[in-house]
C-alpha positions as CSV (number, residue, x, y, z in Angstrom):
1,M,-11.7,103.3,70.5
2,E,-12.1,103.7,66.7
3,C,-13.2,100.5,64.7
4,D,-11.4,99.3,61.7
5,A,-13.3,99.9,58.3
6,P,-15.0,96.9,56.7
7,P,-13.7,95.3,53.3
8,E,-14.9,96.8,50.3
9,V,-17.4,94.2,49.3
10,P,-18.7,95.6,46.2
11,E,-15.3,95.4,44.5
12,V,-15.1,91.6,45.2
13,R,-18.5,91.2,43.7
14,A,-17.7,93.2,40.8
15,T,-14.4,91.0,40.0
16,G,-16.8,87.7,40.5
17,V,-19.3,89.1,38.0
18,I,-16.6,89.7,35.3
19,L,-15.2,86.2,35.6
20,E,-18.6,84.7,35.2
21,Q,-19.1,86.7,32.0
22,Q,-15.9,85.5,30.6
23,M,-16.8,81.9,31.2
24,T,-20.1,82.2,29.6
25,E,-18.4,83.9,26.3
26,T,-15.9,80.9,26.2
27,E,-18.5,78.4,26.1
28,S,-20.7,80.0,23.6
29,Q,-17.7,80.5,21.1
30,P,-17.4,77.8,18.2
31,L,-14.4,75.6,18.1
32,N,-11.9,77.0,15.7
33,S,-9.7,74.9,13.3
34,D,-7.0,74.0,16.0
35,T,-9.6,72.4,18.3
36,K,-11.3,70.5,15.6
37,E,-11.3,66.5,16.0
38,D,-8.7,65.0,13.8
39,D,-10.2,62.9,11.2
40,S,-7.0,61.1,10.0
41,P,-7.1,57.6,10.8
42,L,-5.2,55.9,13.5
43,P,-2.7,53.4,13.0
44,G,-4.0,49.8,12.9
45,S,-7.7,51.1,12.8
46,G,-8.4,49.2,9.6
47,R,-9.6,52.4,7.7
48,A,-8.7,53.1,4.3
49,T,-6.5,56.0,3.4
50,S,-6.0,57.5,-0.2
51,V,-2.3,57.3,-1.3
52,G,-3.1,59.4,-4.5
53,V,-3.4,56.1,-6.9
54,D,-5.2,56.8,-10.1
55,E,-7.3,53.6,-10.7
56,S,-7.8,54.4,-14.2
57,D,-4.0,54.0,-14.9
58,P,-3.5,50.9,-17.2
59,T,-0.2,50.0,-15.4
60,F,-2.3,48.9,-12.3
61,D,-4.0,45.6,-12.4
62,A,-7.5,44.7,-10.5
63,V,-6.0,44.4,-7.0
64,G,-4.4,47.7,-7.4
65,L,-0.7,46.2,-8.0
66,P,1.4,47.2,-10.9
67,E,1.7,44.6,-13.5
68,N,5.1,45.2,-13.9
69,D,5.7,43.7,-10.4
70,V,5.0,40.2,-11.9
71,D,8.5,38.7,-12.7
72,Q,8.0,36.7,-15.8
73,E,11.1,34.4,-14.5
74,D,8.7,33.6,-11.5
75,V,5.9,32.6,-13.8
76,D,8.0,30.2,-16.0
77,Q,9.4,28.6,-12.6
78,L,5.8,28.1,-11.3
79,S,5.0,26.5,-14.8
80,V,8.0,24.1,-14.4
81,V,7.1,23.1,-11.1
82,M,3.6,22.4,-11.9
83,A,4.5,20.3,-14.9
84,E,7.2,18.3,-12.5
85,R,4.0,18.0,-10.0
86,D,1.8,16.4,-13.0
87,E,4.8,14.2,-14.0
88,F,5.3,12.8,-10.5
89,L,1.3,12.3,-10.0
90,D,1.3,10.3,-13.2
91,Q,4.3,8.2,-11.8
92,L,2.4,7.7,-8.6
93,Q,-0.8,6.6,-10.2
94,R,1.2,4.2,-12.6
95,S,3.1,2.9,-9.6
96,R,-0.2,2.0,-7.5
97,A,-1.7,0.4,-10.6
98,E,1.3,-1.7,-10.9
99,F,1.4,-2.6,-7.4
100,A,-2.3,-3.6,-7.4
101,N,-1.4,-6.0,-10.4
102,F,1.4,-7.5,-8.7
103,R,-0.5,-8.1,-5.6
104,R,-3.2,-9.8,-7.7
105,R,-0.8,-11.9,-9.6
106,N,0.8,-12.9,-6.0
107,D,-2.2,-13.9,-4.7
108,Q,-3.1,-15.9,-7.7
109,E,0.4,-17.5,-7.7
110,R,0.0,-18.5,-3.8
111,A,-3.2,-20.0,-4.5
112,M,-1.9,-22.2,-7.3
113,L,1.1,-23.1,-5.2
114,R,-1.3,-24.1,-2.2
115,Q,-3.2,-26.5,-4.7
116,L,-0.1,-27.7,-5.8
117,V,1.1,-28.7,-2.5
118,G,-2.3,-30.0,-1.6
119,R,-2.4,-32.0,-4.5
120,D,1.0,-33.7,-3.8
121,V,0.1,-34.3,-0.3
122,L,-3.4,-35.8,-1.2
123,S,-1.6,-37.9,-3.7
124,Q,0.1,-39.7,-0.8
125,F,-3.3,-40.2,1.0
126,L,-5.0,-41.7,-2.1
127,P,-3.7,-45.4,-1.8
128,V,-5.0,-45.4,1.8
129,I,-8.3,-44.4,0.8
130,D,-8.3,-46.7,-2.0
131,D,-7.1,-49.7,0.3
132,L,-10.2,-48.7,2.5
133,D,-12.7,-48.6,-0.2
134,R,-11.4,-52.1,-1.4
135,A,-11.4,-53.5,2.1
136,L,-15.2,-52.3,2.6
137,A,-16.0,-53.7,-0.5
138,A,-14.7,-57.2,0.0
139,I,-16.5,-57.5,3.2
140,P,-19.1,-60.6,2.9
141,E,-22.8,-59.3,3.2
142,S,-23.2,-61.5,6.3
143,E,-20.4,-59.7,8.4
144,R,-21.6,-55.9,7.4
145,G,-23.3,-55.6,10.7
146,S,-20.4,-56.6,12.7
147,G,-18.7,-54.1,15.1
148,W,-15.5,-54.0,13.3
149,V,-17.0,-53.4,9.9
150,K,-18.7,-50.4,11.5
151,G,-15.5,-49.3,13.0
152,V,-13.9,-49.2,9.8
153,S,-16.8,-47.5,8.2
154,M,-16.6,-44.8,10.5
155,I,-12.7,-44.5,10.1
156,Q,-13.5,-44.2,6.5
157,A,-16.2,-41.5,6.7
158,K,-14.1,-39.4,9.1
159,L,-11.2,-39.7,6.4
160,N,-13.2,-38.8,3.6
161,G,-14.9,-35.7,5.5
162,T,-11.4,-34.5,6.4
163,V,-10.2,-34.6,2.6
164,E,-13.7,-33.2,1.7
165,R,-13.0,-30.0,4.0
166,L,-9.7,-29.5,2.2
167,G,-11.5,-29.0,-0.9
168,V,-11.2,-32.3,-2.3
169,T,-14.1,-33.8,-4.6
170,R,-14.4,-37.6,-5.8
171,V,-15.2,-38.0,-9.3
172,D,-18.7,-39.6,-9.8
173,A,-18.3,-41.5,-13.0
174,L,-20.6,-44.5,-12.9
175,H,-23.2,-44.5,-15.7
176,K,-22.1,-40.9,-16.6
177,P,-21.0,-40.0,-20.2
178,F,-17.1,-40.7,-20.8
179,D,-15.3,-37.6,-20.3
180,P,-11.5,-37.8,-21.2
181,A,-10.8,-34.8,-18.8
182,F,-12.0,-36.7,-16.0
183,H,-11.8,-40.4,-16.9
184,E,-9.3,-43.0,-18.1
185,A,-10.8,-45.7,-20.0
186,V,-8.8,-48.8,-19.3
187,A,-11.5,-51.4,-20.7
188,T,-14.2,-51.3,-23.1
189,E,-17.0,-53.7,-23.6
190,P,-17.2,-55.6,-26.9
191,G,-19.4,-54.5,-29.4
192,S,-20.3,-51.3,-27.4
193,S,-19.7,-47.6,-28.5
194,G,-17.8,-46.7,-25.3
195,S,-19.9,-43.4,-24.6
196,H,-20.6,-44.2,-21.1
197,V,-18.8,-45.4,-17.9
198,V,-20.0,-48.8,-17.0
199,E,-17.6,-49.7,-14.3
200,I,-15.1,-47.9,-12.0
201,Y,-11.9,-49.6,-11.5
202,Q,-10.2,-46.8,-9.3
203,N,-11.9,-43.4,-8.1
204,G,-10.7,-39.9,-9.4
205,Y,-10.1,-36.9,-7.3
206,T,-10.2,-33.1,-8.0
207,L,-8.8,-30.5,-5.8
208,G,-10.6,-27.2,-6.5
209,D,-10.4,-26.9,-10.5
210,M,-7.4,-29.2,-10.4
211,L,-7.5,-32.6,-11.3
212,V,-5.5,-34.7,-8.8
213,R,-6.1,-38.1,-10.6
214,P,-8.5,-39.4,-13.2
215,A,-10.7,-42.0,-12.6
216,M,-10.1,-45.5,-14.1
217,V,-13.1,-46.8,-15.9
218,K,-14.5,-49.3,-18.0
219,T,-16.7,-48.0,-20.9
220,G,-19.8,-49.3,-22.7
221,D,-23.3,-48.2,-24.1
222,A,-25.6,-46.0,-22.0
223,L,-28.0,-47.9,-19.6
224,P,-31.7,-47.3,-20.3
225,G,-32.7,-44.3,-18.2
226,A,-29.0,-43.3,-17.3
227,T,-28.5,-39.7,-16.6
228,E,-26.8,-37.8,-19.2
229,D,-25.4,-35.2,-17.1
230,A,-21.6,-35.7,-16.2
231,D,-21.6,-34.5,-12.7
232,V,-18.6,-34.5,-10.4
233,T,-19.3,-35.2,-6.8
234,F,-17.8,-36.5,-3.8
235,D,-19.1,-39.8,-2.5
236,A,-18.6,-39.9,1.1
């Protein structure tokens, strides 16, 4: 029985050698122009591209935009808008200054109104204060230590303290130079110069800088060693 002949191994080996040689030649060949990497920038890559603009062209400005693209009408409109802005800003500043002046005048008027109202209210209490002063002054010296006199004195001190906290000041005129702005002379000692206050008939009062009532006084010559300063104080 005859055996089959073995396959022709040398031919297969020869074919493998040829393929290996072809692969080696392919790897050793340089890339041609068709296989070179494309150097063109990708969209959105941020790489600058040349558009063929001549930067020396006088029709292009510093940023590369044509000067002819600036519309003169837009420039004029912008100038008008800026002028209106400046005008509105000036009006705003003037309005703020006027409002500040209005507030200052309003505050001054309100303060003056409070003083006027306070003066009117105080004038209603002055007769009561005067009566207390006269009542205590008329008490005999022998009774000044009694309980009821001390009680009345406490009421007087409380009333004087209340009006003092409201800004009321009693004019201290005794032995002070006569001042017609705070004093009203109703009598003068005969033969005297009348330059000083020697007696007070009715106390005067001020509310802040406002005179509520002048002091009714008697004038005469200055006493030896009398103070020459016309002080205005509150005598509680």
